[in-house]
C-alpha positions as CSV (number, residue, x, y, z in Angstrom):
1,M,-0.1,-0.9,0.1
2,S,0.8,3.8,-0.6
3,K,3.4,5.5,2.8
4,N,0.7,8.8,1.0
5,F,-2.7,9.5,3.6
6,F,-4.3,9.5,-0.1
7,E,-3.3,8.3,-3.7
8,V,-5.0,8.1,-6.9
9,K,-2.8,5.7,-9.6
10,N,-3.6,5.3,-12.7
11,V,-7.4,5.4,-12.9
12,D,-9.6,6.3,-15.7
13,F,-12.5,8.8,-14.5
14,K,-15.8,7.5,-16.3
15,V,-19.5,8.6,-16.2
16,G,-22.2,6.7,-18.2
17,G,-19.4,4.6,-19.6
18,K,-17.2,7.5,-21.4
19,I,-14.5,8.1,-20.0
20,K,-14.2,12.1,-18.4
21,V,-10.9,12.0,-17.3
22,A,-8.1,9.8,-18.7
23,N,-5.4,8.1,-16.8
24,V,-5.5,10.5,-14.0
25,S,-3.0,9.6,-10.9
26,F,-1.8,12.6,-8.0
27,A,-1.5,11.9,-4.1
28,I,-1.9,13.9,-1.0
29,E,1.1,13.1,1.3
30,N,0.2,13.8,4.6
31,E,-3.2,14.7,6.4
32,G,-4.3,17.4,6.7
33,D,-3.5,18.8,3.6
34,I,-5.4,20.9,1.2
35,I,-5.3,20.3,-2.7
36,C,-7.2,22.0,-5.2
37,L,-8.5,20.0,-8.7
38,L,-9.0,23.3,-11.6
39,G,-10.5,23.9,-14.7
40,P,-13.1,24.6,-17.4
41,S,-16.6,23.0,-16.4
42,G,-17.6,20.1,-17.3
43,I,-14.5,18.9,-17.7
44,G,-15.0,15.9,-15.6
45,K,-14.0,17.6,-12.0
46,T,-17.0,16.6,-10.0
47,T,-17.0,13.2,-11.7
48,I,-13.4,12.5,-9.8
49,L,-15.1,13.5,-6.2
50,R,-17.7,11.4,-7.3
51,T,-15.3,9.0,-7.9
52,I,-13.8,9.1,-4.8
53,A,-16.8,9.3,-2.8
54,G,-17.6,5.7,-4.2
55,L,-20.0,6.4,-6.4
56,E,-18.8,5.5,-9.4
57,K,-17.2,2.2,-10.1
58,I,-13.4,2.3,-11.8
59,K,-12.6,-0.1,-13.8
60,K,-8.6,0.7,-13.9
61,G,-6.5,1.4,-11.6
62,S,-6.6,2.0,-7.8
63,I,-7.1,4.5,-5.3
64,E,-6.1,4.6,-1.4
65,L,-6.7,5.5,1.6
66,N,-4.9,5.6,5.2
67,G,-3.2,2.6,3.8
68,N,-6.6,0.8,3.0
69,L,-7.7,0.1,-0.9
70,L,-11.3,2.1,-1.7
71,S,-11.5,1.5,-5.4
72,S,-9.9,-1.1,-7.3
73,E,-10.8,-3.4,-10.4
74,K,-11.6,-5.9,-8.3
75,E,-12.6,-4.3,-5.8
76,N,-15.2,-1.4,-4.6
77,V,-15.4,-0.6,-1.1
78,E,-19.4,1.3,-0.6
79,P,-20.3,4.9,0.1
80,E,-21.0,4.5,3.3
81,D,-18.0,2.4,4.4
82,R,-15.6,4.9,3.6
83,N,-15.7,8.1,6.3
84,I,-15.6,10.9,3.4
85,S,-17.7,13.7,3.2
86,L,-19.0,15.3,0.3
87,A,-20.4,18.6,-0.7
88,F,-22.3,19.2,-3.8
89,Q,-21.7,22.6,-5.3
90,E,-25.9,22.4,-5.7
91,N,-28.7,22.3,-2.6
92,S,-28.3,19.1,-0.9
93,L,-30.5,19.6,2.4
94,F,-33.0,17.6,3.6
95,P,-35.9,20.1,2.3
96,H,-37.7,18.6,5.6
97,Y,-35.5,19.1,7.8
98,T,-34.4,22.6,9.6
99,I,-31.2,23.7,9.2
100,E,-30.0,23.0,12.6
101,R,-31.4,19.8,12.4
102,N,-29.4,19.0,8.7
103,I,-26.1,19.9,10.1
104,Q,-27.3,17.6,13.4
105,L,-27.5,14.8,11.3
106,G,-23.5,15.0,9.9
107,A,-22.5,15.6,13.2
108,E,-24.5,12.7,15.0
109,R,-22.8,10.1,11.8
110,N,-19.5,10.4,14.0
111,K,-20.3,10.8,17.3
112,D,-18.4,8.1,18.1
113,K,-15.0,8.9,17.1
114,K,-12.3,8.1,19.9
115,N,-10.9,11.7,18.1
116,Y,-14.2,13.4,17.3
117,Q,-12.8,16.8,17.9
118,V,-15.4,19.2,16.0
119,N,-17.2,21.9,18.2
120,L,-20.8,22.2,16.5
121,Q,-20.8,26.4,17.5
122,E,-17.6,27.1,16.4
123,I,-18.3,25.9,12.5
124,I,-22.1,27.1,13.5
125,D,-19.8,31.3,13.4
126,L,-17.2,30.5,10.9
127,L,-19.9,30.3,8.7
128,D,-22.2,33.2,9.9
129,I,-25.1,30.7,9.8
130,S,-26.6,31.0,13.6
131,L,-29.2,33.2,12.0
132,I,-30.8,30.6,9.4
133,L,-30.8,27.5,11.8
134,N,-34.7,27.3,12.3
135,K,-35.0,28.1,8.8
136,Y,-35.7,25.5,6.1
137,P,-33.9,25.2,3.1
138,H,-36.4,26.8,0.5
139,E,-36.5,30.2,3.5
140,I,-32.3,31.0,2.8
141,S,-30.4,32.2,-0.3
142,A,-28.1,30.0,-2.5
143,G,-25.3,30.9,-0.7
144,E,-26.7,30.4,2.6
145,A,-27.4,26.9,1.3
146,Q,-24.3,26.4,0.4
147,R,-22.7,27.3,3.8
148,A,-24.7,25.3,5.2
149,S,-24.1,22.1,3.5
150,L,-20.8,22.2,4.5
151,A,-21.2,23.1,7.7
152,R,-23.1,19.2,7.8
153,S,-20.1,18.2,5.8
154,L,-17.1,19.7,8.6
155,V,-19.0,18.6,11.4
156,T,-18.7,14.7,10.3
157,Q,-15.0,15.5,10.1
158,P,-14.2,13.0,7.5
159,D,-11.1,11.0,6.8
160,L,-11.4,13.0,3.4
161,L,-13.7,16.1,2.7
162,L,-14.8,16.6,-1.0
163,L,-16.0,20.2,-1.7
164,D,-17.5,20.9,-5.1
165,E,-17.2,24.6,-5.4
166,P,-17.7,25.5,-2.0
167,L,-18.2,28.4,-2.5
168,S,-19.5,30.0,-5.6
169,N,-22.8,30.6,-4.6
170,V,-20.7,33.3,-1.7
171,D,-20.7,37.0,-2.1
172,Q,-17.4,37.7,-3.1
173,S,-16.9,40.4,-0.7
174,F,-17.5,37.2,2.2
175,K,-15.7,35.1,0.7
176,E,-12.0,35.9,1.3
177,E,-13.2,35.9,5.4
178,I,-14.6,32.4,4.5
179,Q,-12.1,30.9,2.7
180,E,-9.6,32.0,5.5
181,K,-11.9,30.5,8.6
182,L,-12.5,27.5,6.6
183,K,-8.7,26.9,6.1
184,K,-7.3,27.3,9.8
185,I,-10.3,25.3,10.9
186,L,-8.9,22.2,8.8
187,K,-6.6,22.5,9.3
188,S,-6.5,23.0,13.4
189,L,-8.9,19.6,13.1
190,K,-6.1,17.9,10.3
191,I,-9.4,17.3,7.3
192,T,-7.8,16.0,4.8
193,T,-9.7,17.5,2.0
194,I,-10.0,18.0,-2.1
195,I,-11.7,21.4,-3.2
196,V,-13.5,21.3,-7.0
197,T,-13.2,24.9,-7.7
198,H,-13.0,27.4,-11.0
199,D,-10.7,30.3,-9.0
200,S,-8.2,29.9,-9.2
201,Y,-7.1,32.4,-6.7
202,E,-9.2,30.4,-4.2
203,A,-7.0,27.6,-5.5
204,F,-3.4,29.3,-5.0
205,Y,-5.3,30.0,-1.5
206,L,-6.5,26.9,-0.3
207,G,-4.6,24.3,-1.9
208,S,-0.7,23.2,-0.5
209,K,-1.1,21.3,-4.2
210,C,-2.9,22.0,-7.7
211,G,-4.4,20.5,-10.1
212,I,-5.2,21.8,-14.2
213,I,-7.6,19.1,-15.6
214,L,-7.8,19.8,-19.1
215,N,-8.7,17.6,-22.3
216,K,-9.2,15.0,-20.8
217,E,-5.9,14.5,-19.1
218,L,-4.4,16.0,-15.0
219,K,-2.1,18.3,-17.5
220,Q,-0.1,19.5,-14.4
221,F,-0.3,18.5,-10.3
222,D,2.2,21.0,-8.8
223,D,2.9,23.9,-6.3
224,P,0.3,26.7,-6.9
225,Y,3.8,28.7,-7.6
226,N,5.1,25.9,-9.7
227,V,1.6,26.0,-11.5
228,Y,1.2,29.8,-11.5
229,H,4.3,30.9,-12.7
230,L,6.1,27.2,-14.5
231,P,3.2,26.0,-16.2
232,N,4.1,22.8,-18.1
233,S,2.1,23.4,-21.1
234,I,0.8,25.9,-23.8
235,E,-3.1,24.6,-22.1
236,V,-2.3,26.0,-18.6
237,V,-0.6,28.8,-19.7
238,N,-4.4,29.3,-22.1
239,F,-6.0,28.2,-19.1
240,L,-5.0,31.3,-16.5
241,N,-5.0,33.7,-19.0
242,R,-2.4,35.3,-17.1
243,G,0.4,36.7,-19.8
244,T,1.2,36.0,-23.7
245,L,3.0,33.6,-25.7
246,V,5.6,35.9,-28.0
247,P,8.0,33.7,-30.7
248,A,11.7,34.3,-29.7
249,E,14.7,33.0,-31.1
250,V,17.6,31.4,-28.3
251,T,20.4,33.6,-28.4
252,S,22.7,32.3,-25.5
253,P,22.6,29.9,-22.4
254,K,20.5,33.2,-20.9
255,S,19.3,34.7,-22.8
256,L,16.3,35.8,-26.0
257,E,15.9,37.9,-28.8
258,N,11.8,39.0,-29.2
259,K,11.5,41.9,-32.5
260,D,10.1,43.9,-30.0
261,L,11.1,44.2,-27.2
262,G,14.6,43.3,-27.9
263,T,17.4,41.5,-25.8
264,I,15.7,39.1,-22.9
265,T,17.8,37.6,-20.2
266,G,17.6,35.1,-17.6
267,N,17.1,31.6,-16.6
268,F,15.7,29.2,-18.7
269,I,13.5,26.8,-16.9
270,K,14.1,24.2,-19.9
271,P,17.5,24.7,-21.3
272,F,17.1,24.8,-25.6
273,P,19.6,24.8,-28.2
274,I,21.0,28.0,-29.3
275,G,19.4,29.5,-32.2
276,S,15.9,27.5,-31.2
277,K,12.6,29.4,-32.4
278,V,10.7,29.0,-28.8
279,K,7.0,30.8,-27.7
280,L,8.2,32.8,-24.9
281,L,6.0,32.7,-21.5
282,I,5.4,37.0,-20.7
283,Q,3.1,37.2,-18.0
284,P,2.1,40.5,-16.8
285,E,5.0,40.9,-13.8
286,D,7.6,39.9,-16.0
287,L,8.0,43.9,-17.7
288,H,8.1,47.1,-15.6
289,H,7.3,50.2,-16.2
290,D,9.9,53.6,-16.4
291,D,8.9,56.4,-18.3
292,T,12.3,57.1,-19.6
293,S,12.9,54.5,-21.7
294,N,12.9,54.6,-25.4
295,L,10.7,51.2,-25.3
296,K,7.3,52.5,-25.9
297,F,4.1,50.8,-26.3
298,E,0.5,51.8,-26.7
299,V,-1.8,51.7,-24.0
300,V,-5.6,49.7,-25.5
301,D,-6.9,48.4,-22.4
302,R,-6.3,49.1,-18.4
303,K,-8.0,47.2,-15.6
304,F,-8.1,48.2,-11.9
305,R,-7.8,45.6,-9.7
306,G,-7.9,47.9,-6.5
307,T,-4.1,47.5,-5.8
308,N,-2.5,47.3,-8.6
309,F,-3.2,48.1,-12.6
310,I,-2.9,45.8,-15.8
311,Y,-2.0,47.6,-19.1
312,T,-2.4,45.9,-22.3
313,L,-0.2,47.7,-24.4
314,K,0.4,46.7,-28.6
315,T,3.5,46.3,-29.6
316,H,4.8,46.7,-32.9
317,T,4.1,43.6,-34.7
318,N,0.8,44.3,-32.9
319,T,1.5,42.1,-29.9
320,L,-1.0,42.6,-26.8
321,I,1.2,41.6,-24.1
322,P,0.1,42.3,-20.2
323,V,2.0,44.5,-17.8
324,F,1.7,45.0,-13.8
325,V,2.2,48.6,-12.4
326,H,1.1,49.3,-8.6
327,S,-2.5,51.3,-8.2
328,H,-0.4,54.3,-6.9
329,H,2.3,55.3,-9.3
330,I,2.9,58.5,-10.2
331,H,1.5,58.3,-13.4
332,Q,-1.6,56.1,-14.9
333,H,-1.9,55.9,-18.4
334,E,-4.8,56.5,-20.4
335,V,-5.3,54.1,-23.4
336,D,-3.7,55.7,-26.7
337,E,-1.0,56.9,-24.4
338,K,2.8,55.8,-25.2
339,F,3.7,53.7,-22.1
340,G,7.4,52.8,-21.3
341,I,8.9,49.5,-20.7
342,K,12.1,49.7,-18.8
343,R,15.7,48.0,-20.0
344,P,17.4,46.2,-19.8
345,I,14.9,43.3,-19.8
346,H,15.3,40.6,-16.9
347,I,13.2,37.3,-16.5
348,D,14.6,35.6,-13.2
349,H,12.7,32.1,-14.7
350,I,12.5,32.4,-18.5
351,V,9.1,29.9,-19.1
352,C,9.5,28.9,-23.3
353,F,8.0,26.3,-25.2
């Protein structure tokens, strides 16, 4: 059996006999770790959770939890015997029970566990649902129902918690606070968790590892920093939509040349022979603003993000390049103005394909 707390090995995740995600392998090393799965709608993320919970069977590979085999071609532990809790994105509360009773049902499931540590009131306070405890599911909002379902899942203190878009209906103003508190309580109770989300920032904050699912494959499973800054494929770059790929030629082991930007120096993540024609990833943080520079491009768009602006610049070859600037910078540029890029251009981690 695996030394990891949880492991998926070479599993084809299917629904209705059709493969949604093929030949998937990933692991959760330690009890209490949180991982996140990212991908577009309909790609198979929910199917993965349903299969891990035991609601779908597998014909290939294996799924192990805490040294026990849960699923394989020949074996399948029933969902009720897995001590896995799955919270669906949609409202899964019992309509004829109050919110308080719905949550209590979760608490009663594992109340005889020797190491049961969950404080019910703490969960209620965490998710700010004390005012809806005496209401029924049809009397509350979608966001409140989602938080109540999350509370019910947390109080079971499962060996593995599966959350399907747990905060998708929560107001943006409240979401970051919930994320912070949720992470704190999952860590304090050592509840191993897999979270499915379409929100990359949520995944990068909550997960110690992130998996990117695209085109029926787990494309990358890595630390959030590496997924963001060191994507392993053009598909991941395009999915995260956090940069632009520009043509360049490798001119030395530590430099390359682009028609618009000129010479760029740095450290290649993956070495290329001198003379190679590559696609260079330019992320918003890679270039720096400098009004005194002789390298200037036209501003075609400006997005205000509170703490920063993202300027979109059009180069001489009509390539659109994003540049990050702190919102308090002295000279804010308008659309159609010229925007200077600091030279020499140096990128610490040069990512090319």
